[in-house]
C-alpha positions in Angstrom: 44.9 -110.5 63.9 46.9 -113.0 61.6 50.4 -114.1 62.7 53.1 -111.9 61.5 55.0 -113.3 58.5 58.5 -114.5 59.1 61.1 -111.8 58.3 62.7 -112.3 54.9 66.4 -112.9 54.4 67.8 -109.4 54.1 70.5 -110.6 51.7 67.7 -111.8 49.2 66.1 -108.3 49.1 67.1 -105.9 46.4 67.8 -102.3 47.2 64.9 -100.3 45.9 64.4 -97.1 43.9 61.0 -95.3 44.6 60.4 -93.2 41.3 57.2 -91.8 40.0 55.2 -90.7 37.0 55.4 -87.1 38.1 56.2 -84.9 41.0 53.9 -84.4 44.0 52.4 -87.8 43.9 53.6 -89.2 47.3 56.9 -90.8 46.5 58.2 -89.8 50.0 55.1 -91.3 51.8 55.5 -94.7 49.8 59.4 -94.7 50.4 59.0 -94.0 54.2 56.2 -96.7 54.4 58.4 -99.2 52.6 61.2 -98.5 55.1 58.8 -99.0 58.0 57.3 -102.2 56.5 60.8 -103.7 56.0 62.0 -102.6 59.6 58.9 -104.3 61.0 60.0 -107.5 59.3 63.6 -107.4 60.8 65.2 -105.8 57.8 67.7 -103.0 58.5 66.2 -100.6 55.9 67.3 -97.1 55.5 65.8 -94.3 53.4 67.9 -92.0 51.4 67.2 -89.1 49.2 70.5 -88.2 47.4 69.4 -84.7 46.3 66.7 -82.5 47.9 65.2 -79.3 46.6 62.7 -77.0 48.0 64.7 -76.8 51.2 64.4 -73.5 53.4 65.5 -72.4 56.8 61.8 -72.8 57.8 61.5 -76.3 56.4 61.8 -79.3 58.5 62.3 -79.8 62.2 63.0 -76.8 64.7 66.4 -78.5 65.4 67.5 -77.6 61.9 67.3 -73.9 62.7 68.4 -74.2 66.2 65.5 -72.5 67.5 63.2 -73.7 70.3 59.6 -73.6 69.0 56.6 -72.6 71.0 54.6 -75.6 72.1 53.0 -77.4 69.3 54.9 -75.7 66.5 57.2 -78.8 65.9 54.3 -80.9 64.7 53.1 -78.1 62.4 56.3 -77.5 60.4 56.1 -78.7 56.7 57.9 -82.1 56.4 61.1 -82.5 54.5 61.4 -85.7 52.6 64.8 -86.4 54.1 63.5 -86.0 57.5 60.4 -88.2 57.0 62.7 -90.9 55.6 65.0 -90.6 58.7 62.1 -90.9 61.1 60.7 -93.9 59.2 64.2 -95.6 59.4 64.2 -95.1 63.2 67.9 -94.1 63.4 69.9 -91.2 62.3 73.1 -91.7 60.3 75.1 -89.1 58.3 75.2 -91.7 55.5 71.5 -91.0 54.9 71.8 -87.2 54.7 71.2 -85.7 51.2 74.5 -84.8 49.4 72.9 -81.6 48.4 69.9 -79.6 49.6 68.8 -76.6 47.6 66.2 -73.9 48.1 64.4 -73.7 44.9 61.8 -76.3 44.2 63.1 -77.3 40.8 64.6 -80.3 39.3 68.0 -80.9 41.1 70.3 -80.2 38.3 68.5 -77.0 37.5 68.3 -75.8 41.0 72.0 -76.7 41.5 72.9 -74.6 38.4 71.0 -71.7 39.6 72.7 -72.0 43.0 76.1 -72.1 41.5 76.8 -75.5 42.8 76.7 -79.3 41.7 77.3 -82.6 42.9 79.2 -85.3 41.0 77.2 -88.4 39.9 80.0 -90.7 41.1 79.7 -89.2 44.6 76.0 -90.2 44.7 77.0 -93.8 43.6 79.8 -93.9 46.1 77.4 -93.1 48.9 75.1 -96.0 47.9 78.2 -98.3 48.2 79.0 -96.8 51.7 75.5 -97.4 52.8 75.4 -101.0 51.6 78.7 -101.7 53.2 77.4 -100.4 56.5 74.8 -103.3 56.3 71.7 -101.5 55.3 69.1 -102.4 52.8 68.4 -99.2 50.7 65.2 -97.4 49.8 66.3 -94.6 47.4 63.8 -91.9 46.8 64.2 -90.3 43.4 63.2 -86.7 42.3 60.2 -86.3 40.2 60.1 -88.8 37.3 62.8 -91.0 35.8 63.8 -88.4 33.3 64.3 -85.6 35.6 67.9 -84.4 35.6 69.8 -84.7 38.7 73.2 -83.6 37.4 73.9 -82.0 33.9 76.5 -83.7 31.9 80.0 -82.6 32.2 82.4 -83.2 29.3 84.6 -86.4 29.8 82.2 -87.5 32.7 83.7 -90.7 34.1 80.3 -92.4 34.2 78.6 -94.0 31.2 75.3 -92.1 30.8 72.7 -92.4 27.9 71.6 -88.7 27.9 73.4 -85.3 28.3 72.3 -85.4 31.9 72.2 -87.8 34.7 69.1 -89.4 36.1 67.7 -91.9 38.5 67.7 -94.2 35.5 71.6 -94.1 35.5 71.8 -94.4 39.3 69.4 -97.5 39.3 71.3 -99.1 36.3 74.7 -98.5 37.7 73.9 -99.7 41.2 71.5 -102.5 40.6 68.4 -101.0 42.2 64.9 -102.5 41.5 62.2 -100.0 40.9 58.9 -99.1 42.7 56.8 -96.8 40.4 54.4 -94.5 42.1 51.5 -93.1 40.0 48.3 -91.2 40.3 45.2 -93.3 40.4 43.0 -91.3 37.9 42.7 -90.5 34.3 46.0 -90.3 32.3 48.0 -92.7 34.6 47.9 -95.7 32.1 50.1 -93.8 29.6 52.3 -92.2 32.4 52.9 -95.6 34.0 53.6 -97.4 30.8 56.1 -94.8 29.6 57.8 -94.8 33.1 58.0 -98.7 33.0 59.3 -98.7 29.5 62.0 -96.3 30.3 63.2 -98.3 33.3 63.0 -101.6 31.1 65.1 -100.0 28.5 68.0 -99.8 31.0 67.3 -103.3 32.3 66.0 -102.1 35.7 63.6 -104.7 37.3 60.1 -103.1 38.2 58.9 -104.6 41.3 55.6 -103.0 41.6 53.3 -100.1 40.4 51.6 -98.2 43.3 48.6 -96.1 42.5 48.6 -93.6 45.2 45.6 -91.7 46.6 42.6 -93.5 45.3 39.5 -91.7 46.7 36.6 -93.5 48.3 33.1 -92.8 47.1 32.3 -90.1 49.7 35.4 -88.0 48.7 34.7 -88.3 45.0 33.0 -85.5 43.0 30.1 -87.7 42.3 28.3 -90.4 44.4 30.0 -93.1 42.4 33.8 -93.8 42.5 35.8 -92.2 39.8 35.5 -94.3 36.7 39.1 -94.0 35.6 40.3 -94.8 39.2 38.0 -98.0 39.3 39.3 -99.4 36.0 42.9 -98.4 35.9 44.1 -101.2 38.2 42.7 -104.0 36.0 43.8 -102.3 32.8 47.4 -101.8 34.2 47.3 -105.6 35.3 46.6 -106.4 31.6 49.1 -103.9 30.2 51.9 -105.1 32.6 51.0 -108.8 33.6 54.3 -109.4 35.2 54.2 -106.4 37.6 52.3 -106.2 40.8 49.7 -103.5 41.0 48.9 -102.0 44.4 46.3 -99.5 45.3 46.7 -97.1 48.2 43.7 -95.0 49.3 43.6 -91.3 49.8 44.3 -90.3 53.5 42.3 -87.0 53.9 44.3 -85.2 56.6 44.9 -81.6 57.2 47.7 -79.6 55.5 49.6 -76.6 56.7 48.7 -73.1 55.4 51.2 -73.3 52.8 49.6 -76.4 51.5 52.3 -78.9 52.5 51.7 -81.7 54.8 52.4 -81.1 58.3 55.0 -83.4 59.8 52.4 -84.9 62.3 50.1 -85.6 59.3 52.6 -87.0 57.1 53.8 -89.5 59.8 50.1 -90.6 60.3 49.8 -91.1 56.6 53.0 -93.1 56.5 51.7 -95.5 59.3 48.5 -95.8 57.5 50.2 -96.8 54.3 52.3 -99.5 55.6 49.6 -102.2 55.7 48.9 -101.8 51.9 52.7 -102.6 51.0 53.0 -105.8 52.9 52.0 -107.8 49.8 55.2 -106.7 48.2 57.0 -109.1 50.6 54.9 -112.2 50.2 
């Protein structure tokens, strides 16, 4: 085993935004693995998901509902994004709790409006400032892609935003976050990644890396040969984005709960298996 790399100077590391080309592509797994990779190098990293949707009383740990589960049930509960980030961080702090958790699995602004509630963008940004002042390096997980509305615009909003809704683009631009873009490995990702990177750069948000998440090894592909698009996309993206690091993370084929969501125990195993692929970010 090679000698571990010396830990970086935490002050030289930017706070990160983990965003994606779509929803359901593994942003939480990548964000949590980034937190663990940073923690392993001596950085006091903290995962933070400002707004969380798809939250129900049956989601997350049994401690959330206050019930004592039968043996083994705790490991089978579907994993909440915020809880996985907290586990990766290795510590619990109220600062990392989402400002809003909503039941419907929709864009945060839509889910909030339907629930008759909202959160002010300035409160999201103020929480970022509080976490920084507490001495953490941030890994912020967005919701869906870069143009997903987090908050619908209010007349005379105190923050400058480019659209009639507030997005992670606004959050990253206002708080100096550097972006990690997570995309699918297969056909269509060249356009999706290029559009996402273009939007980030339109707001002068540095793009630190593109991570193609879930590339299938040959035995899992539909044919004996690896998927052609998955095989050629990394080199094509390297030509399209020559100044951006392109990282491939393979598919981890673990069991899922009956509802289709990753069970907590499986998600934690995938996070651990993903960490080695992200170390090149810190070389």
